[in-house]
C-alpha positions as CSV (number, residue, x, y, z in Angstrom):
1,M,-17.7,-2.8,22.0
2,T,-14.1,-2.2,21.9
3,A,-12.4,0.9,18.9
4,C,-9.8,-1.7,17.2
5,F,-7.2,-0.8,14.2
6,M,-6.1,-3.5,13.9
7,A,-5.9,-4.8,9.8
8,K,-7.0,-8.0,10.7
9,P,-9.3,-9.1,13.8
10,F,-10.9,-11.5,12.7
11,D,-9.8,-14.7,10.4
12,D,-13.6,-15.4,9.3
13,L,-14.2,-11.5,8.3
14,A,-12.3,-8.9,6.0
15,G,-9.8,-7.0,7.2
16,T,-10.1,-3.0,8.2
17,G,-8.4,-1.2,5.4
18,M,-7.2,2.5,5.2
19,H,-7.9,3.9,1.8
20,M,-6.4,7.3,0.4
21,H,-7.4,9.1,-1.9
22,V,-5.1,12.0,-3.7
23,S,-5.6,14.7,-6.0
24,L,-2.8,17.6,-7.2
25,A,-4.1,20.7,-7.7
26,D,-2.1,24.1,-8.8
27,C,-1.1,27.6,-7.4
28,E,-5.3,28.3,-8.4
29,G,-7.1,25.3,-7.1
30,N,-7.3,23.7,-10.2
31,N,-7.4,19.9,-10.6
32,L,-4.0,18.6,-12.5
33,F,-5.6,15.1,-12.7
34,A,-9.2,16.2,-14.4
35,S,-10.0,14.6,-18.1
36,E,-12.8,13.6,-19.0
37,A,-10.6,10.1,-20.2
38,A,-11.4,7.4,-17.1
39,D,-7.5,7.7,-16.7
40,G,-7.2,11.1,-16.0
41,T,-4.8,13.0,-17.6
42,P,-0.8,12.3,-18.3
43,L,0.7,13.6,-14.9
44,L,-2.4,11.6,-13.6
45,R,-1.3,8.1,-15.0
46,H,2.9,9.3,-13.9
47,A,1.8,10.1,-10.4
48,V,0.3,6.4,-10.8
49,G,3.2,4.8,-12.3
50,G,5.7,6.7,-9.3
51,M,3.1,5.0,-6.8
52,L,4.2,1.6,-8.5
53,S,7.2,1.6,-8.5
54,T,7.9,2.9,-5.1
55,L,5.1,-0.4,-4.0
56,L,7.4,-2.4,-3.0
57,D,10.3,0.4,-0.8
58,S,7.1,1.7,1.4
59,L,5.6,-1.6,2.1
60,L,6.5,-1.2,5.3
61,L,4.9,1.6,6.2
62,F,1.6,1.3,4.6
63,C,1.5,-2.6,6.7
64,P,3.7,-1.8,9.6
65,N,2.6,-5.1,11.5
66,A,3.0,-8.9,11.7
67,N,-1.2,-8.8,11.8
68,S,-1.2,-6.1,9.0
69,Y,0.1,-8.7,6.0
70,R,-3.0,-11.3,6.9
71,R,-5.7,-8.8,5.4
72,F,-4.3,-9.6,2.5
73,Q,-6.2,-13.0,0.5
74,T,-7.6,-13.2,-2.5
75,N,-11.4,-11.7,-2.9
76,S,-10.8,-10.1,0.0
77,Y,-11.2,-6.5,-1.0
78,A,-7.8,-6.0,-0.1
79,P,-4.9,-6.2,-3.2
80,L,-2.5,-8.4,-3.9
81,A,-0.2,-7.1,-6.1
82,A,0.7,-3.6,-8.2
83,T,-2.1,-2.4,-10.5
84,W,-4.1,-0.1,-10.9
85,G,-7.6,0.2,-13.2
86,V,-10.3,2.7,-14.0
87,D,-13.3,2.1,-11.3
88,N,-11.8,-1.4,-10.8
89,R,-11.8,-2.6,-6.5
90,T,-9.8,-5.5,-7.5
91,V,-6.1,-3.6,-7.9
92,S,-4.1,-1.4,-5.9
93,L,-4.6,2.0,-7.3
94,R,-8.1,2.9,-8.4
95,V,-9.0,5.5,-10.3
96,P,-12.8,6.5,-9.4
97,G,-15.2,7.6,-11.9
98,G,-17.2,10.0,-12.1
99,P,-17.2,13.8,-13.5
100,A,-14.0,15.4,-14.9
101,F,-13.0,18.0,-11.9
102,S,-13.2,14.9,-9.1
103,R,-10.6,12.9,-10.8
104,H,-8.0,11.8,-8.2
105,I,-6.5,8.0,-7.5
106,E,-7.2,6.1,-4.4
107,H,-4.7,4.4,-2.8
108,R,-6.1,1.1,-1.4
109,I,-2.9,0.0,0.3
110,C,-3.0,0.5,3.5
111,G,-4.2,-1.3,6.9
112,A,-6.0,0.6,9.2
113,D,-3.3,0.3,11.6
114,A,-1.0,2.2,8.7
115,N,0.1,5.7,10.9
116,P,-2.0,8.2,8.0
117,Y,1.2,10.9,8.1
118,L,4.0,8.3,7.4
119,A,1.6,6.7,4.9
120,A,0.5,10.3,3.0
121,A,3.8,10.9,3.2
122,A,5.0,7.7,1.4
123,I,2.6,8.5,-1.5
124,L,3.4,11.9,-2.3
125,A,6.5,10.7,-2.6
126,G,6.3,8.0,-4.9
127,I,4.4,10.8,-7.2
128,H,6.7,13.1,-7.6
129,R,9.6,9.8,-8.4
130,G,6.9,9.2,-11.1
131,I,5.8,12.7,-12.4
132,L,9.9,13.9,-12.0
133,E,10.3,10.8,-14.1
134,K,8.0,10.5,-16.2
135,L,7.2,6.8,-16.0
136,D,4.4,4.9,-17.9
137,P,2.5,2.8,-15.7
138,G,1.6,0.9,-18.4
139,A,-2.8,-0.5,-19.4
140,P,-5.5,-0.6,-16.8
141,V,-6.5,-3.8,-15.4
142,E,-10.1,-4.6,-16.8
143,G,-11.4,-7.3,-15.0
144,N,-11.0,-9.0,-11.8
145,G,-7.2,-8.2,-10.9
146,Y,-7.1,-10.9,-8.9
147,A,-7.1,-13.2,-11.5
148,Q,-4.7,-11.7,-13.4
149,A,-2.3,-10.7,-10.9
150,K,0.9,-12.3,-12.2
151,E,3.9,-10.7,-9.1
152,L,2.3,-10.2,-5.9
153,L,3.3,-8.4,-3.5
154,P,5.0,-10.0,0.3
155,T,2.3,-10.8,3.0
156,D,5.4,-11.3,5.5
157,W,6.3,-8.7,7.6
158,L,9.8,-9.1,7.1
159,T,10.2,-9.1,2.9
160,T,9.3,-5.6,3.2
161,L,11.4,-4.4,6.2
162,R,14.3,-5.6,4.3
163,A,12.8,-4.1,1.4
164,L,12.9,-0.4,3.3
165,E,15.7,-0.7,4.8
166,A,18.1,-1.8,1.3
167,S,15.3,1.6,-0.1
168,S,17.9,4.3,-1.6
169,W,14.9,5.9,-2.7
170,A,13.2,5.3,0.2
171,R,16.8,6.8,2.0
172,E,16.6,10.2,0.0
173,A,12.4,10.6,0.4
174,F,12.6,10.4,4.2
175,G,16.0,10.5,5.4
176,P,18.3,7.7,6.8
177,E,18.0,9.5,9.9
178,F,14.6,8.7,10.2
179,L,15.0,5.7,8.4
180,G,17.2,4.6,11.1
181,V,15.6,4.4,14.0
182,Y,11.8,3.6,12.2
183,L,14.0,0.1,10.5
184,A,14.7,-0.2,14.5
185,V,11.4,-0.2,16.1
186,K,10.5,-2.6,13.6
187,R,13.1,-4.8,13.5
188,A,13.0,-5.4,17.5
189,E,8.9,-5.4,17.5
190,Y,9.7,-7.9,15.0
191,R,12.1,-10.1,17.0
192,Q,9.7,-10.0,20.5
193,F,7.0,-11.1,17.6
194,M,8.1,-14.2,16.6
195,G,10.0,-14.6,19.7
196,E,6.1,-15.5,21.6
197,V,5.2,-18.3,21.1
198,G,1.4,-18.9,20.9
199,E,-2.0,-20.5,20.6
200,Q,-1.2,-22.4,17.4
201,D,2.5,-23.8,17.5
202,W,0.5,-25.5,21.1
203,R,-2.2,-26.4,18.0
204,W,0.0,-27.4,16.4
205,Y,3.2,-28.8,17.4
206,L,2.9,-29.2,21.5
207,H,1.1,-32.7,21.2
208,Q,3.2,-34.0,18.3
209,A,5.7,-36.5,18.2
């Protein structure tokens, strides 16, 4: 047996996610998302709007490796688009059911290979933006989120690396010094990954004319 934190260790099985749950409390510990309404308070919806608006910019923090993106497949229990819903496991941001005091958001993007500290920082920074700007997330998805997705998240490492690199929001949220080092490491890993000739290359091309 091996303890494995790969997002997608086996191609014939669903991948391994790291769902993160978040709510906000006031100085007395009261849940500011608490509401009898299933979709929570306006503050909760603004938080969702902020996380959706920053999802592409922060995707490299949630999915930091080439293997991370092999997890994103239809009907694989991994979300594919910037969507949210109430008690819906086919969306990226889920508001679970339950009593009013337990109202919170389940962030379902991260793979098991994500750094939880960086992922939590990106989630909180997205929430902060949504609350400050009072961002509207739109109507929650009802039914099959896979079938209703209009614009899919990128499923390759390089696209998300470039998105983080170009993000003015991320530079402000994380600081240019951190981003400079993090992106340099990820560029080096990407070059090393792309420079390695693997078994699939041999299967596809070695004996082809």
